[in-house]
DSSP file (Angstrom, degrees, kcal/mol; ACC not computed):
  #  RESIDUE AA STRUCTURE BP1 BP2  ACC     N-H-->O    O-->H-N    N-H-->O    O-->H-N    TCO  KAPPA ALPHA  PHI   PSI    X-CA   Y-CA   Z-CA
    1    1 A M              0   0    0      0, 0.0     2,-0.5     0, 0.0    23,-0.3   0.000 360.0 360.0 360.0 130.4   88.6  216.9   33.6
    2    2 A A  E     -a   24   0A   0     21,-2.7    23,-2.9     2,-0.0     2,-0.3  -0.839 360.0-126.0 -98.6 134.3   85.3  215.3   33.0
    3    3 A N  E     -a   25   0A   0     -2,-0.5     2,-0.4    21,-0.2    23,-0.2  -0.627  24.9-162.5 -79.5 134.9   83.9  213.1   35.9
    4    4 A V        -     0   0    0     21,-2.8     4,-0.1    -2,-0.3    28,-0.0  -0.976   4.5-147.5-124.3 126.7   83.0  209.6   34.8
    5    5 A G        -     0   0    0     -2,-0.4     3,-0.4     1,-0.2    24,-0.1  -0.192  35.4 -71.4 -82.5 177.1   80.8  207.4   36.9
    6    6 A S  S    S+     0   0    0      1,-0.2    25,-0.2    22,-0.2    -1,-0.2  -0.243 111.2  27.2 -68.4 160.1   80.9  203.6   37.3
    7    7 A N  S    S+     0   0    0     23,-2.8     2,-0.4     1,-0.2    25,-0.2   0.879  88.7 142.8  55.8  48.9   79.8  201.2   34.5
    8    8 A T        -     0   0    0     -3,-0.4    25,-2.4    22,-0.2     2,-0.4  -0.930  37.4-158.9-119.2 137.5   80.8  203.7   31.7
    9    9 A T  E     -c   33   0B   0     -2,-0.4     2,-0.5    23,-0.2    25,-0.2  -0.988   5.4-171.9-117.5 127.5   82.3  203.0   28.3
   10   10 A I  E     -c   34   0B   0     23,-3.2    25,-2.3    -2,-0.4     2,-0.4  -0.976   9.0-179.5-121.6 116.4   84.2  205.8   26.4
   11   11 A I  E     -c   35   0B   0     -2,-0.5     2,-0.3    23,-0.2    25,-0.2  -0.968  25.9-129.6-119.2 126.7   85.2  204.9   22.8
   12   12 A G        -     0   0    0     23,-2.1     2,-0.6    -2,-0.4     5,-0.1  -0.591  23.3-134.4 -70.6 134.3   87.1  207.2   20.5
   13   13 A A        +     0   0    0     -2,-0.3     3,-0.2     3,-0.1    -1,-0.0  -0.831  68.7   2.3 -92.0 115.0   85.3  207.4   17.0
   14   14 A G  S >  S-     0   0    0     -2,-0.6     3,-1.2     1,-0.2    -2,-0.0  -0.011  92.7 -77.9  94.1 161.2   87.8  207.1   14.2
   15   15 A S  T 3  S+     0   0    0      1,-0.2    -1,-0.2    22,-0.0    -3,-0.0   0.686 126.7  51.8 -70.5 -20.6   91.5  206.5   14.0
   16   16 A N  T 3  S+     0   0    0     -3,-0.2    -1,-0.2     2,-0.0     2,-0.1   0.196  73.6 137.8-104.1  18.0   92.3  210.2   14.9
   17   17 A A    <   +     0   0    0     -3,-1.2    21,-1.5    19,-0.2     2,-0.3  -0.435  27.4 156.9 -65.5 135.1   90.1  210.5   18.0
   18   18 A K  E     -d   38   0C   0     19,-0.2     2,-0.5    -2,-0.1    21,-0.2  -0.995  40.9-134.8-154.7 158.5   91.9  212.4   20.7
   19   19 A I  E     -d   39   0C   0     19,-2.4    21,-2.7    -2,-0.3     2,-0.5  -0.969  23.7-158.6-113.2 129.1   91.6  214.5   23.8
   20   20 A I  E     -d   40   0C   0     -2,-0.5    21,-0.1    19,-0.2     3,-0.1  -0.943  69.0 -15.1-114.6 130.0   93.7  217.7   24.0
   21   21 A N  S    S+     0   0    0     19,-1.1     2,-0.3    -2,-0.5    -1,-0.2   0.831 123.0  67.1  47.6  43.9   94.5  219.4   27.3
   22   22 A G        +     0   0    0     18,-0.4     2,-0.3    -3,-0.2    -1,-0.2  -0.916  51.1 163.4-162.2-170.2   91.8  217.4   29.2
   23   23 A G        -     0   0    0     -2,-0.3   -21,-2.7    -3,-0.1     2,-0.4  -0.973  35.8 -62.4 172.7-158.8   90.9  214.0   30.4
   24   24 A F  E     -ab   2  62A   0     37,-2.5    39,-2.6    -2,-0.3     2,-0.7  -0.950  20.5-148.9-128.0 135.5   88.7  212.0   32.6
   25   25 A N  E     +ab   3  63A   0    -23,-2.9   -21,-2.8    -2,-0.4    39,-0.2  -0.902  23.6 166.1-102.9 109.9   88.4  211.6   36.4
   26   26 A L    >   +     0   0    0     37,-3.0     3,-1.7    -2,-0.7    38,-0.1   0.003  19.0 155.0-106.9  25.6   87.4  208.1   37.2
   27   27 A S  T 3  S+     0   0    0     36,-0.3    39,-0.2     1,-0.3     3,-0.1  -0.316  70.7   0.5 -66.4 138.2   88.1  208.2   40.9
   28   28 A N  T 3  S+     0   0    0     37,-2.7    -1,-0.3     1,-0.2     2,-0.2   0.744 103.8 125.5  60.3  27.7   86.1  205.7   43.1
   29   29 A S    <   -     0   0    0     -3,-1.7    39,-1.8    36,-0.2     2,-0.4  -0.690  44.9-151.4-108.2 169.7   84.4  204.3   40.0
   30   30 A H  B     +e   68   0D   0     -2,-0.2   -23,-2.8    37,-0.2    39,-0.2  -0.989  62.2  18.0-144.6 148.0   84.2  200.6   38.9
   31   31 A N  S    S+     0   0    0     37,-1.7     2,-0.3    -2,-0.4    39,-0.2   0.914  76.7 154.8  60.2  51.7   83.9  198.7   35.7
   32   32 A D        -     0   0    0     37,-1.1     2,-0.4    36,-0.4   -23,-0.2  -0.814  28.6-157.7-105.7 150.1   84.9  201.4   33.2
   33   33 A I  E     +c    9   0B   0    -25,-2.4   -23,-3.2    -2,-0.3     2,-0.4  -0.989  10.3 178.7-126.8 129.1   86.3  201.1   29.7
   34   34 A V  E     +c   10   0B   0     36,-0.4     2,-0.3    -2,-0.4   -23,-0.2  -0.970  23.0 155.7-126.5 119.7   88.3  203.8   27.9
   35   35 A R  E     +c   11   0B   0    -25,-2.3   -23,-2.1    -2,-0.4     3,-0.1  -0.966  43.9  23.9-144.6 158.1   89.6  202.8   24.4
   36   36 A N  S    S+     0   0    0     -2,-0.3     2,-0.4   -25,-0.2   -19,-0.2   0.786  84.9 123.1  60.2  36.0   90.7  204.1   21.0
   37   37 A L        -     0   0    0     -3,-0.1     2,-0.4   -27,-0.1   -19,-0.2  -0.971  48.3-152.4-123.3 142.4   91.7  207.6   22.3
   38   38 A N  E     -d   18   0C   0    -21,-1.5   -19,-2.4    -2,-0.4     2,-0.5  -0.935  16.6-151.8-103.2 135.2   95.0  209.4   22.1
   39   39 A F  E     -d   19   0C   0     -2,-0.4     2,-0.6   -21,-0.2   -19,-0.2  -0.914   7.9-149.6-111.5 135.9   95.7  212.1   24.8
   40   40 A Q  E     -d   20   0C   0    -21,-2.7   -19,-1.1    -2,-0.5   -18,-0.4  -0.925  43.1-101.9 -96.7 119.8   97.8  215.1   24.4
   41   41 A S        -     0   0    0     -2,-0.6   -20,-0.1   -21,-0.1    19,-0.1  -0.125  38.2-117.7 -49.7 134.3   99.3  215.7   27.8
   42   42 A P        -     0   0    0      0, 0.0     2,-0.1     0, 0.0    17,-0.1  -0.168  35.0 -93.1 -62.8 161.4   97.5  218.5   29.8
   43   43 A N        -     0   0    0    -22,-0.1     2,-0.9    15,-0.1    16,-0.4  -0.443  30.3-119.5 -75.4 149.8   99.4  221.6   30.8
   44   44 A H        -     0   0    0      1,-0.2    14,-0.2    -2,-0.1    -1,-0.1  -0.841  30.1-172.8 -88.0 107.1  101.0  221.8   34.2
   45   45 A F  S    S+     0   0    0     -2,-0.9    -1,-0.2    12,-0.9    13,-0.1   0.846  79.6  19.7 -77.1 -34.8   99.2  224.8   35.6
   46   46 A F  S    S-     0   0    0     11,-1.1    -1,-0.3    10,-0.2    10,-0.2  -0.586  84.5-166.3-134.0  75.4  101.3  225.2   38.8
   47   47 A P        +     0   0    0      0, 0.0     2,-0.3     0, 0.0    10,-0.1  -0.253  41.3  75.8 -64.2 147.6  104.5  223.4   38.1
   48   48 A G  S    S-     0   0    0      8,-0.1     8,-1.7     5,-0.0     2,-0.3  -0.837  71.9 -83.2 139.7-175.5  106.7  222.6   41.1
   49   49 A K  B     -F   55   0E   0     -2,-0.3     2,-0.0     6,-0.2     5,-0.0  -0.909  28.8-129.2-126.6 151.4  106.9  220.3   44.1
   50   50 A D    >   -     0   0    0      4,-2.8     3,-1.9    -2,-0.3     6,-0.0  -0.191  48.5 -79.0 -85.7-170.8  105.4  220.2   47.5
   51   51 A A  T 3  S+     0   0    0      1,-0.3    -1,-0.1     2,-0.1    -2,-0.0   0.757 132.1  52.4 -62.3 -26.6  107.2  219.8   50.8
   52   52 A E  T 3  S-     0   0    0      2,-0.1    -1,-0.3     3,-0.0    -3,-0.0   0.524 120.7-107.7 -85.8  -7.7  107.5  216.0   50.3
   53   53 A G  S <  S+     0   0    0     -3,-1.9    -2,-0.1     1,-0.3    -5,-0.0   0.495  75.1 136.5  93.5   3.6  109.0  216.5   46.9
   54   54 A D        -     0   0    0      1,-0.1    -4,-2.8    -5,-0.0    -1,-0.3  -0.656  62.2-102.8 -86.6 144.3  105.9  215.4   45.0
   55   55 A P  B     -F   49   0E   0      0, 0.0     2,-0.3     0, 0.0    -6,-0.2  -0.310  42.0-169.8 -61.2 138.5  104.7  217.3   42.0
   56   56 A H        +     0   0    0     -8,-1.7   -10,-0.2   -10,-0.2    -8,-0.1  -0.898  60.9  30.7-130.2 162.6  101.6  219.5   42.7
   57   57 A G  S    S+     0   0    0     -2,-0.3   -11,-1.1     1,-0.2   -12,-0.9   0.653  84.2 144.0  70.6  11.6   99.2  221.4   40.4
   58   58 A R        -     0   0    0    -14,-0.2     2,-0.5   -13,-0.1    -1,-0.2  -0.626  40.0-149.9 -90.6 141.9   99.7  218.7   37.8
   59   59 A A        -     0   0    0    -16,-0.4     2,-0.3    -2,-0.3   -38,-0.1  -0.958  11.3-158.3-111.2 131.6   96.8  217.6   35.6
   60   60 A Y        -     0   0    0     -2,-0.5     3,-0.2     1,-0.1   -17,-0.1  -0.746  24.5-126.4-110.9 153.9   96.7  214.1   34.2
   61   61 A S  S    S+     0   0    0     -2,-0.3   -37,-2.5     1,-0.3     2,-0.4   0.880 101.4  17.7 -64.9 -40.1   94.8  212.6   31.2
   62   62 A I  E     -b   24   0A   0    -39,-0.2     2,-0.5   -61,-0.1    -1,-0.3  -0.977  67.5-168.5-137.2 122.8   93.2  209.9   33.4
   63   63 A E  E     +b   25   0A   0    -39,-2.6   -37,-3.0    -2,-0.4   -36,-0.3  -0.951  13.3 168.2-111.2 121.4   92.9  210.1   37.2
   64   64 A A    >   +     0   0    0     -2,-0.5     3,-1.2   -39,-0.2     2,-0.3  -0.334   3.8 165.0-134.3  52.4   91.7  206.8   38.7
   65   65 A K  T 3  S+     0   0    0      1,-0.3   -37,-2.7   -37,-0.0   -36,-0.2  -0.553  78.0   1.9 -73.6 133.5   92.1  206.8   42.5
   66   66 A G  T 3  S+     0   0    0     -2,-0.3     2,-0.3     1,-0.2    -1,-0.3   0.713  98.7 142.8  67.1  20.8   90.3  204.1   44.2
   67   67 A T    <   -     0   0    0     -3,-1.2     2,-0.4   -39,-0.2    -1,-0.2  -0.703  32.2-162.2 -98.2 143.8   89.0  202.7   40.9
   68   68 A T  B     +e   30   0D   0    -39,-1.8   -37,-1.7    -2,-0.3   -36,-0.4  -0.949  64.5  14.2-124.4 149.7   88.6  199.0   40.0
   69   69 A N              0   0    0     -2,-0.4   -37,-1.1   -39,-0.2    -1,-0.2   0.963 360.0 360.0  56.8  57.7   88.3  197.2   36.7
   70   70 A L              0   0    0    -39,-0.2   -36,-0.4    -3,-0.2    -1,-0.1   0.392 360.0 360.0 -99.7 360.0   89.4  200.1   34.5
């Protein structure tokens, strides 16, 4: 996962632009644009569930906790 700060634009170049087994962490950032990209879902490194039944060890293509204007 690549960390992305506020006020950032990420644009895929060409019709076949994609991210494979990775993505972006935009947590607590603001005013970001991500467009023209295809994502291939990352692998689940530690599949399973925690005590509350929520998945853990999961990797997402875009994580955006606390982010506004994405």
